[in-house]
C-alpha positions as CSV (number, residue, x, y, z in Angstrom):
1,X,-22.6,-32.7,78.0
2,X,-22.0,-34.4,74.6
3,X,-24.9,-32.6,73.1
4,X,-23.6,-29.2,74.1
5,X,-20.1,-30.1,72.9
6,X,-21.5,-31.3,69.5
7,X,-23.6,-28.2,69.2
8,X,-20.7,-25.9,70.0
9,X,-18.5,-27.7,67.5
10,X,-21.1,-27.4,64.8
11,X,-21.6,-23.7,65.5
12,X,-17.8,-23.1,65.3
13,X,-17.7,-25.0,62.0
14,X,-20.6,-23.0,60.6
15,X,-18.9,-19.7,61.5
16,X,-15.7,-20.8,59.9
17,X,-17.5,-21.8,56.8
18,X,-19.3,-18.4,56.7
19,X,-16.1,-16.5,57.2
20,X,-14.6,-18.2,54.1
21,X,-17.6,-17.3,51.8
22,X,-16.6,-13.9,50.7
23,X,-17.4,-12.4,47.2
24,X,-14.4,-14.1,45.7
25,X,-13.3,-11.1,43.5
26,X,-10.3,-9.0,44.5
27,X,-11.7,-5.9,43.0
28,X,-15.1,-6.3,44.7
29,X,-17.1,-5.8,41.5
30,X,-18.5,-9.3,41.5
31,X,-17.6,-9.7,37.8
32,X,-16.7,-13.3,38.2
33,X,-13.1,-13.0,37.1
34,X,-11.4,-13.1,33.7
35,X,-13.0,-16.3,32.4
36,X,-16.5,-16.1,33.8
37,X,-16.1,-18.1,37.0
38,X,-17.9,-17.0,40.1
39,X,-16.4,-16.6,43.6
40,X,-17.9,-17.5,46.9
41,X,-19.9,-20.6,47.8
42,X,-23.4,-21.3,46.6
43,X,-25.9,-23.3,48.6
44,X,-28.3,-25.9,47.1
45,X,-31.3,-23.8,48.2
46,X,-30.3,-20.6,46.4
47,X,-28.7,-21.6,43.2
48,X,-29.3,-23.7,40.1
49,X,-26.8,-26.5,39.2
50,X,-23.6,-25.1,37.7
51,X,-22.9,-25.6,34.0
52,X,-20.2,-28.0,35.0
53,X,-22.7,-30.1,36.9
54,X,-25.1,-30.2,33.9
55,X,-22.4,-30.7,31.2
56,X,-23.2,-27.3,29.7
57,X,-20.4,-25.5,27.9
58,X,-19.6,-21.9,29.0
59,X,-18.6,-19.3,26.5
60,X,-17.0,-16.1,28.0
61,X,-14.9,-13.2,26.7
62,X,-11.3,-12.4,27.6
63,X,-8.5,-10.2,26.4
64,X,-5.9,-11.8,24.2
65,X,-2.7,-10.0,23.2
66,X,-2.9,-8.6,19.6
67,X,-6.6,-9.5,19.2
68,X,-8.4,-7.7,22.0
69,X,-11.5,-9.2,23.6
70,X,-12.5,-12.5,22.1
71,X,-14.7,-15.5,23.1
72,X,-13.1,-18.3,25.1
73,X,-14.2,-21.6,26.6
74,X,-14.5,-22.3,30.4
75,X,-10.7,-22.9,30.6
76,X,-9.9,-19.5,28.9
77,X,-8.9,-21.1,25.6
78,X,-9.6,-19.2,22.4
79,X,-12.6,-20.3,20.4
80,X,-12.5,-20.2,16.6
81,X,-14.8,-20.3,13.6
82,X,-13.9,-22.2,10.4
83,X,-14.6,-20.6,7.0
84,X,-15.3,-23.9,5.4
85,X,-18.4,-24.4,7.6
86,X,-21.8,-23.8,5.9
87,X,-23.9,-21.7,8.3
88,X,-24.2,-23.7,11.5
89,X,-23.2,-27.0,9.8
90,X,-19.7,-28.1,10.8
91,X,-17.2,-29.2,8.1
92,X,-14.5,-30.3,10.6
93,X,-14.4,-34.1,11.3
94,X,-11.8,-36.8,11.6
95,X,-8.2,-35.4,11.5
96,X,-9.5,-31.9,11.4
97,X,-11.5,-32.3,14.6
98,X,-8.4,-33.9,16.2
99,X,-6.5,-30.7,15.6
100,X,-9.5,-28.3,16.0
101,X,-11.7,-30.0,18.7
102,X,-15.3,-28.8,18.5
103,X,-16.7,-27.1,21.6
104,X,-19.5,-29.6,22.6
105,X,-22.1,-29.4,25.2
106,X,-24.5,-31.7,27.0
107,X,-26.9,-29.0,28.0
108,X,-27.8,-25.5,26.8
109,X,-24.6,-23.5,26.5
110,X,-24.2,-20.7,29.0
111,X,-22.9,-17.2,28.5
112,X,-20.1,-16.3,30.9
113,X,-18.5,-12.9,31.6
114,X,-18.6,-10.7,28.5
115,X,-20.3,-13.2,26.1
116,X,-23.8,-12.5,24.7
117,X,-26.4,-15.2,25.6
118,X,-28.5,-14.3,22.6
119,X,-25.6,-15.3,20.3
120,X,-25.3,-18.8,21.7
121,X,-26.8,-21.8,20.0
122,X,-26.1,-25.4,19.1
123,X,-25.9,-27.6,16.1
124,X,-25.9,-31.4,15.8
125,X,-22.7,-33.0,14.6
126,X,-22.6,-36.1,12.4
127,X,-21.6,-38.2,15.4
128,X,-24.7,-37.1,17.3
129,X,-22.9,-34.8,19.7
130,X,-24.0,-31.2,20.1
131,X,-21.6,-28.4,19.1
132,X,-21.9,-24.9,20.5
133,X,-22.4,-22.0,18.0
134,X,-21.8,-18.3,18.5
135,X,-23.4,-15.8,16.2
136,X,-24.2,-18.7,13.9
137,X,-20.6,-20.1,13.8
138,X,-19.8,-23.5,15.1
139,X,-17.0,-23.1,17.7
140,X,-13.6,-24.9,18.0
141,X,-10.5,-24.8,20.1
142,X,-7.0,-25.4,18.7
143,X,-4.6,-28.0,20.1
144,X,-1.6,-25.6,19.6
145,X,-3.1,-23.2,22.1
146,X,-1.6,-24.6,25.4
147,X,-3.3,-22.1,27.7
148,X,-5.4,-19.1,28.3
149,X,-4.5,-16.0,26.3
150,X,-3.1,-17.9,23.3
151,X,-4.6,-17.5,19.9
152,X,-2.1,-19.4,17.7
153,X,-4.9,-20.5,15.3
154,X,-6.1,-17.0,14.4
155,X,-5.8,-16.2,10.7
156,X,-4.3,-19.4,9.5
157,X,-5.3,-21.7,6.7
158,X,-5.8,-25.3,7.8
159,X,-7.9,-28.2,6.5
160,X,-9.0,-26.3,3.5
161,X,-10.0,-22.9,4.9
162,X,-9.1,-20.1,7.3
163,X,-9.7,-20.1,11.0
164,X,-10.5,-17.0,13.1
165,X,-11.1,-16.1,16.7
166,X,-14.4,-14.3,17.3
167,X,-15.1,-11.1,19.2
168,X,-18.1,-11.0,21.7
169,X,-20.0,-9.2,18.9
170,X,-19.6,-12.2,16.7
171,X,-17.2,-10.5,14.3
172,X,-13.6,-11.6,13.6
173,X,-10.9,-9.3,15.1
174,X,-8.9,-7.0,12.9
175,X,-5.4,-8.2,12.1
C-alpha cells in the first residue's frame, strides 16, 4: 500500500512539474525575453551549465530610450566603451573602475538575445581578472545607471575621455 501511495504521489508531482514547464515567453516566439533570459526549465541531461553557473558574463541587446538597441549585461544595464582605452587594453582602474565597473567574466562570455557572439572577446586586466570586450572594446557599466533601460553615461566625459554605449553592430549610437 505504501509503495502504491508513494508512486502515485511521485506521478502527481511529476505531472505538476511538467505542467509548469511552458515556453516561458508570452509571445510564444521563444526569443528569451528582453535581456536574453530563457523561459522554461532545463534538465541536466539536455542542457549545458548556464552562464550563471559557470561565471560567464552574458551580453545581450535591448532597446533604450533615445539610443535604440544597445548592448547590455545580464541585468539589462547599459554597457559602455571608454575612448581612453587602447585597443582591448583597459585604461580604467582605481577610482575610475569604482564609478565605471568593468564587465568581468570567469568563463567565456556568452551572447544573449541580439548580441553577436563573434564580436565577444576578453582581455586581461592589471589585477588578473578577465574583462569582456565587444567589437574590440573593453566593456563597463556605470554606477549612475540604477536599472535596465538607463544610459546616463552615454556621451559624457569622465576620467579623461568620453564614454559611449555600443550598438549590437559594435558602433556607437547616433546622438
